[in-house]
N, C-alpha and C positions, 0 to 999 in steps of 0.2 A: 258433266264432261267437261265443263271450264276448269274444274280442279285439275284436269288431265294435263291442260297446256299451260297451267301455272305451275305445275310441277317441272314441265319441261324448262319454262322460262327460268324457273328460281334455280336449278341445277346449271344453267348457262350462265348466271350471274353468279352464284357460289364459286364455279370456277373461275370466273374471270377475278372474283375476290382472291382466290388462293392464288392466282397467277400476280396481281397486284400486291399482296402481303409479302409473297416470297421476293419481289422486286423491289420491296420496300418503299411504294407507292403509298405514303401517308394518307393525303388527301382523296387519292383514287379510292383507296381501300376503305376509308370512312364514308364515302359517297354511296359507295357499292353496298355497304354495311346497311344504311339508311334505307336503300331499297330493298333491302333482303328483308328486313325487319317489318317494313309495310306489305310487303307479301306475306310474309309470314302471320301479321294480324289478319290479313283476308283469309288464309286457309283456315286457322284455328276458329274464327267466328263462323265460317261456314261450316266447319266439322262439327261445333257444338252446336250449332243451331239445328242440326239435321242428326244428331249423335248415335241414334240407332240406325242409321245408313251405313254399313260397313262397306258399300261399295265405293262410297266418294274416297275412303282411304285408300282403296284400292287402285282406283283411277289416279288418284294422286302419286301415290307410289309407284306407278306405273310410268307415269309422267315424268317424274323425277329421275328413274331409272334410265329410261330415253332421253333425257336431259343431259345426265351426267355421261352416259356411253358417247353421244354425240358432241358434247364439248371437249371429251378427252381425245374422240378420233381426230377432231378438229385441230387442236393444239398438237397432237402427234404428227399430222401431216404438215402443219405450219413450221415446226421445229425440224422435220426431216427436209423441208424446201430449205430451209435457211443453212441448213447443214450441208447440203448438197451445193448451194451457191457459194458458201464461204470455202469449201473445198476445191471450187472452180475458180476461185478469185474474184467473183461478181460481187 
């Protein structure tokens, strides 16, 4: 079950990484990459230690999907709010 939550967190981090790289934030993107690699190490170790348990992969993939959708929704809302604030001159 932990891999489910790790998948959510990882995709939140990957989305933040994408935003940082797009904005050419060099140090931020490097720091986020370090965290992401450490998460991936944990994920690989957990799956390899119980390689026959395919449910681990399903839980992780489901968490990743939810994390991606949540982060994408968050950034879409934030950008919409910023656009509406800019159009009102605030």
